[in-house]
C-alpha positions as CSV (number, residue, x, y, z in Angstrom):
1,M,120.8,106.3,197.6
2,N,119.8,110.0,198.1
3,L,116.6,110.9,196.3
4,K,117.8,114.4,195.3
5,L,121.0,113.0,193.8
6,T,119.0,110.4,191.8
7,F,116.6,113.1,190.6
8,S,119.5,115.4,189.6
9,L,121.2,112.6,187.6
10,I,118.1,111.7,185.7
11,L,117.3,115.3,184.9
12,A,120.8,116.0,183.8
13,L,120.8,112.9,181.5
14,V,117.5,113.8,179.9
15,F,118.7,117.3,179.1
16,L,122.1,116.2,177.9
17,I,121.0,113.4,175.5
18,P,120.3,115.6,172.4
19,I,123.1,118.1,173.0
20,E,126.6,118.0,171.5
21,S,129.4,120.0,173.2
22,K,129.5,123.4,171.8
23,S,132.7,125.1,170.6
24,E,134.0,127.9,172.7
25,D,135.7,129.5,169.7
26,K,134.4,133.0,169.8
27,L,135.6,133.8,166.3
28,L,133.7,130.9,164.8
29,D,130.6,131.9,166.8
30,K,131.0,135.4,165.3
31,L,131.1,133.8,161.8
32,D,128.0,131.8,162.6
33,R,126.2,135.0,163.6
34,T,127.4,136.8,160.5
35,I,126.1,133.9,158.3
36,E,122.7,134.2,160.1
37,N,122.6,137.8,159.0
38,R,123.8,137.2,155.4
39,D,120.4,138.0,154.0
40,N,120.6,141.4,155.6
41,F,124.0,142.1,154.0
42,I,122.6,141.1,150.7
43,K,119.6,143.4,151.1
44,I,122.0,146.3,151.9
45,K,123.9,145.5,148.7
46,E,120.7,145.3,146.6
47,A,119.6,148.7,148.0
48,R,122.9,150.1,146.9
49,V,122.6,148.6,143.5
50,D,119.0,149.8,143.1
51,S,120.1,153.4,143.9
52,L,122.8,153.1,141.1
53,R,120.3,151.7,138.6
54,R,118.0,154.6,139.2
55,L,120.7,157.0,138.1
56,I,120.9,155.5,134.6
57,N,119.2,157.9,132.2
58,P,119.4,158.0,128.4
59,D,119.3,161.8,128.6
60,K,122.6,161.8,130.5
61,S,125.9,162.1,128.8
62,K,127.7,158.9,127.6
63,A,130.5,159.5,130.2
64,A,128.0,159.7,133.0
65,N,126.2,156.5,132.1
66,L,129.5,154.7,131.5
67,E,130.5,155.7,135.0
68,I,127.3,154.2,136.5
69,Y,127.8,151.0,134.5
70,D,131.4,150.8,135.8
71,K,130.2,151.1,139.4
72,L,127.5,148.4,138.8
73,F,130.0,146.1,137.2
74,R,132.3,146.4,140.3
75,E,129.3,145.6,142.6
76,F,128.6,142.4,140.7
77,L,132.1,141.3,139.7
78,A,132.4,138.9,142.6
79,F,128.7,138.6,143.3
80,S,126.9,137.5,140.1
81,F,128.6,136.7,136.8
82,D,125.5,137.1,134.7
83,S,124.8,140.6,136.2
84,A,128.4,141.7,135.8
85,M,128.4,140.7,132.2
86,A,125.1,142.3,131.6
87,Y,126.5,145.8,132.6
88,V,129.6,145.2,130.6
89,N,127.4,144.5,127.5
90,R,125.3,147.6,128.2
91,A,128.4,149.7,128.4
92,S,129.8,148.2,125.1
93,M,126.6,149.1,123.3
94,I,127.1,152.9,123.9
95,V,130.8,153.0,123.1
96,E,131.7,153.8,119.5
97,P,134.9,152.9,117.5
98,D,136.1,156.4,117.5
99,D,135.9,156.8,121.3
100,P,139.2,157.1,123.3
101,Y,141.3,154.0,123.5
102,D,141.0,153.9,127.3
103,L,137.3,154.1,127.2
104,R,137.0,151.2,124.7
105,K,139.6,148.9,126.4
106,Q,138.3,149.4,129.9
107,I,135.1,147.6,128.9
108,E,137.2,144.7,127.4
109,I,139.3,144.5,130.6
110,H,136.0,144.2,132.6
111,R,134.7,141.5,130.3
112,A,138.0,139.5,130.7
113,L,137.8,139.9,134.5
114,S,134.3,138.6,134.6
115,L,135.1,135.6,132.4
116,A,138.2,134.8,134.5
117,T,136.3,135.1,137.8
118,S,133.8,132.6,136.5
119,G,136.4,130.1,135.3
120,H,136.5,131.0,131.6
121,F,140.3,131.6,131.6
122,S,141.2,131.0,127.9
123,H,138.5,133.4,126.7
124,A,139.7,136.0,129.2
125,I,143.3,135.7,128.1
126,N,142.3,136.0,124.4
127,I,140.6,139.3,125.2
128,L,143.5,140.6,127.2
129,K,146.1,139.7,124.6
130,G,144.3,142.0,122.2
131,I,145.0,145.1,124.3
132,D,148.1,147.1,123.8
133,S,149.1,148.1,127.4
134,R,151.5,150.8,126.1
135,R,148.5,152.8,124.8
136,L,146.7,152.8,128.1
137,S,146.8,155.5,130.8
138,Q,148.7,154.6,134.0
139,K,145.4,154.2,135.9
140,L,144.0,151.8,133.3
141,Q,147.4,150.0,133.0
142,E,147.0,149.1,136.7
143,E,143.6,147.6,135.9
144,Y,145.0,145.8,132.9
145,F,148.0,144.3,134.7
146,A,145.7,143.3,137.7
147,A,143.4,141.5,135.3
148,C,146.2,139.7,133.6
149,E,147.9,138.7,136.9
150,W,144.5,137.6,138.4
151,T,143.6,135.5,135.3
152,Y,146.9,133.7,135.0
153,G,147.2,133.2,138.8
154,V,143.7,131.7,139.3
155,W,144.2,129.6,136.2
156,A,147.4,128.2,137.6
157,A,145.7,127.5,140.9
158,Y,143.0,125.4,139.2
159,S,145.7,123.7,137.1
160,D,148.1,122.9,139.9
161,K,148.3,119.2,139.0
162,S,148.9,119.7,135.3
163,S,152.0,120.4,133.3
164,V,150.9,123.9,132.3
165,A,150.7,125.2,135.9
166,P,154.4,126.4,136.1
167,E,154.0,128.3,132.8
168,L,150.8,130.0,134.0
169,T,152.4,130.9,137.3
170,K,155.4,132.4,135.5
171,E,153.1,134.6,133.4
172,S,151.2,135.6,136.6
173,L,154.4,136.7,138.3
174,T,155.5,138.7,135.3
175,Y,152.3,140.7,135.3
176,L,152.5,141.0,139.1
177,D,155.9,142.8,138.7
178,S,154.4,145.2,136.1
179,L,151.4,145.8,138.4
180,I,153.6,146.7,141.4
181,R,155.5,149.2,139.2
182,V,152.3,151.1,138.4
183,T,150.7,150.9,141.9
184,E,150.7,154.0,144.1
185,T,153.1,153.1,147.0
186,S,150.9,154.6,149.7
187,A,147.9,152.5,148.7
188,P,147.0,149.3,150.5
189,E,147.0,147.5,147.1
190,Y,150.8,148.2,147.0
191,S,151.4,146.3,150.3
192,Y,149.0,143.6,149.2
193,R,150.8,143.1,145.9
194,L,154.3,143.1,147.6
195,A,152.9,140.4,149.9
196,E,151.6,138.4,146.9
197,K,155.1,138.4,145.4
198,A,156.7,137.4,148.6
199,L,154.3,134.5,149.1
200,R,154.9,133.1,145.6
201,S,158.7,133.5,146.3
202,H,158.2,131.5,149.5
203,N,159.4,134.4,151.6
204,Y,156.6,133.9,154.2
205,P,157.7,136.4,156.9
206,E,157.9,139.2,154.3
207,A,154.5,138.1,153.0
208,E,153.0,138.1,156.5
209,K,154.3,141.6,157.2
210,N,152.9,143.2,154.1
211,Y,149.5,141.4,154.3
212,L,149.1,142.7,157.8
213,K,150.1,146.2,156.7
214,A,147.5,146.2,153.9
215,L,144.8,144.8,156.2
216,N,145.4,147.6,158.7
217,M,144.4,150.1,156.0
218,I,141.3,148.3,154.7
219,P,137.7,148.0,156.2
220,V,136.3,144.5,156.8
221,D,133.5,145.1,154.3
222,N,135.9,145.5,151.4
223,R,136.7,142.8,148.9
224,L,140.5,143.6,149.2
225,Y,140.3,142.8,152.9
226,A,138.7,139.4,152.2
227,Q,141.4,138.7,149.6
228,A,144.2,139.8,151.9
229,A,142.8,137.8,154.9
230,Y,142.5,134.7,152.8
231,A,146.0,135.1,151.4
232,L,147.4,135.6,154.9
233,A,145.7,132.4,156.0
234,M,147.4,130.6,153.1
235,T,150.7,132.1,154.3
236,Y,150.3,130.8,157.8
237,N,149.3,127.4,156.4
238,E,152.7,127.3,154.5
239,M,154.4,128.3,157.8
240,G,152.7,125.5,159.6
241,K,150.8,127.8,162.0
242,K,147.5,126.0,162.0
243,D,145.8,128.3,164.7
244,K,146.7,131.4,162.7
245,Y,145.6,129.7,159.5
246,K,142.2,128.9,161.0
247,E,141.9,132.4,162.5
248,W,142.4,134.2,159.2
249,L,140.3,131.8,157.2
250,V,137.4,132.7,159.6
251,K,138.1,136.5,159.3
252,A,138.2,136.1,155.5
253,A,134.9,134.3,155.6
254,I,133.3,137.0,157.8
255,S,134.5,139.6,155.3
256,D,133.1,137.6,152.4
257,Q,129.7,137.6,154.1
258,T,129.7,141.3,155.0
259,V,130.9,142.7,151.6
260,P,129.0,140.5,150.5
261,L,130.7,138.2,147.9
262,K,129.5,135.0,146.3
263,E,132.8,134.2,144.5
264,N,134.8,133.2,147.6
265,L,137.1,130.4,148.8
266,A,137.5,131.0,152.6
267,L,134.3,129.2,153.7
268,Q,135.2,126.2,151.5
269,Q,138.7,125.9,152.9
270,L,137.5,126.5,156.4
271,A,135.0,123.6,156.0
272,L,137.8,121.2,154.9
273,F,140.0,122.4,157.8
274,L,137.2,121.8,160.4
275,N,136.4,118.4,159.0
276,N,140.0,117.1,158.6
277,E,141.8,118.8,161.5
278,E,139.2,119.3,164.3
279,G,136.4,116.8,163.5
280,D,133.8,119.6,163.6
281,V,131.7,117.7,161.0
282,E,128.4,119.6,161.6
283,R,130.0,123.0,160.9
284,A,132.0,121.7,158.0
285,N,128.9,120.3,156.4
286,T,127.0,123.6,156.9
287,Y,129.9,125.7,155.6
288,L,130.5,123.5,152.5
289,K,126.8,123.6,151.7
290,L,126.9,127.4,151.8
291,A,130.0,127.6,149.7
292,L,128.3,125.4,147.1
293,E,125.2,127.6,147.2
294,D,127.4,130.7,146.6
295,A,129.2,129.0,143.6
296,I,125.8,128.1,142.1
297,F,124.5,131.6,142.6
298,Y,127.6,133.2,141.0
299,N,127.6,130.5,138.2
300,N,131.2,129.4,138.6
301,R,131.3,125.9,137.1
302,L,134.8,125.1,138.2
303,R,134.0,125.9,141.8
304,M,130.9,123.8,141.7
305,L,132.9,120.8,140.5
306,E,135.6,121.4,143.0
307,I,133.2,121.5,145.9
308,A,131.2,118.6,144.6
309,E,134.4,116.5,144.7
310,K,134.9,117.3,148.4
311,T,131.3,117.0,149.5
312,P,131.1,113.1,149.7
313,D,134.0,112.9,152.2
314,I,132.3,115.3,154.6
315,T,128.9,113.7,154.1
316,N,130.3,110.3,155.0
317,V,131.9,111.6,158.1
318,Y,128.7,113.4,159.0
319,Q,126.7,110.2,158.6
320,D,129.2,108.4,160.8
321,T,128.7,111.1,163.4
322,I,124.9,110.7,163.4
323,E,125.3,106.9,163.8
324,H,127.6,107.6,166.8
325,Q,125.0,109.9,168.3
326,N,122.4,107.2,167.7
327,K,124.5,104.7,169.8
328,R,125.0,107.3,172.5
329,L,121.2,107.9,172.6
330,K,120.6,104.2,173.2
331,L,123.2,104.2,176.0
332,Y,121.6,107.2,177.7
333,I,118.1,105.5,177.5
334,L,119.6,102.4,179.1
335,I,121.2,104.4,181.9
336,I,117.9,106.2,182.5
337,G,116.1,102.9,182.6
338,I,118.5,101.6,185.2
339,L,118.2,104.7,187.3
340,L,114.4,104.5,187.2
341,L,114.6,100.9,188.4
342,L,116.8,102.0,191.2
343,L,114.4,104.7,192.0
344,G,111.5,102.3,192.0
345,G,113.5,99.9,194.3
346,F,114.2,102.8,196.7
347,A,110.5,103.7,196.7
348,F,109.6,100.1,197.4
349,Y,112.2,100.0,200.2
350,T,110.8,103.1,201.8
351,Y,107.3,101.7,201.5
352,R,108.4,98.5,203.3
353,Q,110.1,100.7,206.0
354,R,106.8,102.5,206.5
355,Q,104.9,99.2,206.8
356,Q,107.4,98.0,209.4
357,A,107.2,101.3,211.3
358,A,103.4,101.0,211.3
359,K,103.6,97.6,213.0
360,S,106.0,98.8,215.7
361,K,103.2,99.6,218.2
362,N,105.3,98.5,221.2
363,V,107.9,101.3,220.7
364,L,108.6,103.4,223.8
365,A,106.1,106.2,224.4
366,E,108.8,108.9,224.1
367,L,109.4,107.9,220.4
368,N,105.7,108.0,219.3
369,S,105.9,111.7,218.1
370,Q,109.1,111.1,216.2
371,L,107.7,108.0,214.4
372,S,104.5,109.9,213.5
373,L,106.5,112.7,212.0
374,L,108.7,110.2,210.1
375,N,105.7,108.4,208.7
376,A,104.3,111.7,207.4
377,R,107.6,112.6,205.7
378,L,107.9,109.1,204.1
379,S,104.3,109.2,202.9
380,S,104.9,112.6,201.2
381,T,108.3,111.5,199.8
382,N,106.7,108.3,198.3
383,R,103.9,110.3,196.6
384,S,106.6,112.6,195.1
385,R,108.7,109.7,193.9
386,E,105.6,108.1,192.2
387,Q,105.0,111.4,190.4
388,Y,108.7,111.7,189.3
389,V,108.7,108.1,188.1
390,S,105.6,108.8,186.0
391,L,107.0,112.1,184.7
392,F,110.4,110.7,183.5
393,M,108.9,107.4,182.2
394,D,106.9,109.7,179.8
395,L,110.1,111.4,178.8
396,C,111.9,108.1,178.3
397,A,109.1,106.8,176.1
398,A,109.2,109.9,174.0
399,Y,112.9,109.5,173.4
400,I,112.5,105.8,172.6
401,E,109.9,106.6,170.0
402,K,112.1,109.3,168.5
403,L,115.0,106.7,168.3
404,N,112.8,104.2,166.6
405,R,111.7,106.7,164.0
406,F,115.1,108.0,163.3
407,P,116.7,105.2,161.2
408,M,113.7,105.0,158.8
409,I,113.8,108.8,158.2
410,L,117.6,108.8,157.8
411,K,117.4,106.0,155.1
412,M,114.8,108.0,153.2
413,K,116.6,111.3,153.4
414,V,120.4,110.4,153.5
415,K,120.7,110.6,149.6
416,Q,120.2,114.3,149.7
417,L,122.8,116.5,151.5
418,G,120.4,119.3,152.3
419,D,117.8,116.8,153.7
420,L,120.5,115.1,155.8
421,N,121.1,118.4,157.6
422,S,117.3,118.9,158.2
423,V,116.9,115.3,159.4
424,A,119.8,115.6,161.8
425,D,118.3,118.9,163.1
426,R,114.8,117.5,163.4
427,Y,115.5,114.1,164.9
428,V,118.8,114.3,166.8
429,R,118.6,117.8,168.1
430,P,115.7,118.9,170.3
431,T,113.0,121.0,168.7
432,E,111.8,124.2,170.3
433,L,108.6,122.3,171.4
434,E,110.7,119.6,173.0
435,T,112.9,122.1,174.7
436,R,109.8,123.9,176.1
437,E,108.4,120.5,177.2
438,M,111.7,119.7,179.0
439,F,111.7,123.0,180.8
440,R,108.0,122.6,181.8
441,N,108.7,119.1,183.2
442,F,111.7,120.4,185.1
443,D,109.8,123.4,186.5
444,T,106.9,121.2,187.5
445,A,109.1,118.6,189.2
446,F,111.3,121.3,191.0
447,L,108.3,123.3,192.3
448,R,106.8,120.1,193.7
449,L,110.0,119.5,195.6
450,Y,110.4,123.2,196.5
451,P,106.9,124.6,196.6
452,D,107.9,127.9,198.3
453,Y,111.1,128.3,196.2
454,I,110.1,131.6,194.6
455,E,109.0,133.2,197.9
456,Q,112.1,132.0,199.7
457,F,114.3,133.1,196.8
458,N,112.9,136.6,196.8
459,L,113.4,136.9,200.5
460,L,117.1,137.0,199.7
461,L,116.7,139.9,197.3
462,K,116.3,143.6,197.9
463,P,112.6,144.6,198.1
464,E,112.7,146.5,194.9
465,E,114.6,143.8,193.0
466,K,112.4,140.8,193.5
467,I,112.1,138.3,190.5
468,Y,108.8,136.7,189.5
469,P,108.0,134.6,186.4
470,K,105.7,136.1,183.7
471,K,102.1,135.1,183.4
472,G,102.0,131.5,182.0
473,E,105.5,130.7,183.2
474,M,106.4,128.6,186.2
475,L,110.1,129.6,186.3
476,N,112.0,132.2,184.2
477,T,115.6,131.9,183.2
478,D,117.0,133.5,186.4
479,L,114.9,131.4,188.7
480,R,115.7,128.2,186.7
481,I,119.5,128.9,186.9
482,Y,119.3,129.2,190.7
483,A,117.0,126.2,190.9
484,L,119.9,124.2,189.4
485,V,122.3,125.8,191.8
486,R,120.0,124.7,194.7
487,M,120.2,121.2,193.3
488,G,124.0,121.3,193.6
489,I,124.8,122.1,189.9
490,S,127.0,125.2,190.4
491,E,129.3,125.2,187.4
492,S,128.2,127.7,184.8
493,H,129.2,125.5,181.9
494,K,127.0,122.6,183.2
495,I,124.0,124.9,183.7
496,A,124.6,126.3,180.2
497,T,124.4,122.8,178.8
498,L,121.2,122.0,180.7
499,L,119.4,125.3,179.6
500,F,120.8,125.4,176.0
501,L,122.6,128.7,176.7
502,S,126.2,129.8,176.4
503,P,128.4,129.8,179.6
504,Q,128.9,133.6,179.1
505,T,125.1,134.1,179.2
506,I,124.8,132.0,182.4
507,F,127.6,134.0,184.0
508,N,125.9,137.3,183.1
509,H,122.6,136.2,184.6
510,R,124.2,135.0,187.8
511,T,126.2,138.2,188.2
512,Q,123.0,140.4,187.6
513,V,121.0,138.4,190.1
514,R,123.8,138.6,192.8
515,N,123.8,142.3,192.3
516,R,120.2,142.3,193.4
517,A,120.9,140.3,196.6
518,I,120.7,141.7,200.1
519,D,123.9,139.9,201.0
520,R,125.7,139.6,197.6
521,N,128.8,137.8,199.0
522,N,126.8,134.9,200.6
523,F,123.9,134.9,198.2
524,E,124.5,131.5,196.6
525,K,125.2,129.9,200.0
526,D,121.8,131.3,201.1
527,V,120.1,129.8,198.0
528,M,121.5,126.4,199.0
529,Q,119.6,126.8,202.3
530,I,116.2,127.0,200.6
531,C,114.0,124.2,202.1
532,D,112.4,121.4,200.0
533,V,109.0,119.9,200.5
534,N,110.2,117.3,203.1
535,E,111.9,120.0,205.2
536,I,108.8,122.2,205.0
537,N,106.6,119.3,206.2
538,A,109.0,118.5,209.0
539,T,108.6,122.0,210.3
């Protein structure tokens, strides 16, 4: 058995144990990065809202303050039910009975929209029925018909298993026809509403065409974009195009985060799709948790109940996944133990060979120098192997201890969904400290085997392009990547797994370093010629 191969296998297994295969779906990665920045998007929205609040002034005209309240209402309509209602109430306090009909009824339309968005459908309908649409201006008629169509449509969606759903859907379609008639044909809303009508008439190609037309006219950080992207995803789902369905759910979820919205469906539906269709339980669990947080923040009780019904299924699958990972961890530890035994046997074998060589005093004189050199190399190799055995026994012990602690922690925490996430992160995935410890162990072991690695590596680079680790480091990322290449691990995706980076990042690093090389075309072949400690001793 080759010592380098054994060492490489053990090192690879140690690094691979806590890592699950990462999705190469770039769009999902973009969504994850957007979610990481959701607090920044909220801060931008809060700054915009604060600037509007500062414009409110009792000394201003009624019309000026009502315009500010209207803008604040629209900011909060799909973000916070309580805040949206607060500005509707403030607007209603300064409107008087003898004010124009449009002015008074716009506030009632806003109140109905807020109630409908939060799930209070019957209250919203009662308000809307009290408005005479014939007395409204064309602009306000559009708002009125949109509010009626939205309220009946969402009510029907939440009542799809009841006998009243067809009647609610019929009412929604009636108001949708009226809404299309009063919508400016050049506006993106016109294409969106035509698509809505086509979707409900099961004319999916027509719906797809008009949704895409509307989306091409709308920026991503706009609520209408999020609505159109989600509706297009539903269209593709009806057409059986699962890839397109997933793609537009992700785009809708990204838009929801950048607007930002708290009253959204895309993240919830995406979580169910990933769980049921792709088995991506970890992402599904994360997304559903965020969707529940958003529903609680907005104060939509129906959404909270809906998500709560779906949570146990994903939680159970997530728990099964953790148990599966637990079994894999045991298997990896067993394999490491076997490899360590083989390594120990090989070390004992080399020791016996050395003993036999020492007793061979009657060997021909011309072989004495070769035997002396061989004994020196065997002695050095044996010391290195003893150090490696000690090093990786420590690692093995650490992972066994982690495994023994895990079931107790899981039993204590599994009742809480949020805690389950943190437990999995803490005890299944490597911590930053563990990762640094792994890299330190790798760097130590590698530099013992290749003590002149950094100097030999820099001889292959242009004088002005040499690479050295920072103070306190043994190897940096570039040096570590090519250390793995020297050990025979040349595929970028394998190196990415070992170093907890993406394949694209590894590719970029390798390209940048090759560009520094004296002989760019043969650089990696030259790296493979770097001598280890035994070859150095032999020379």
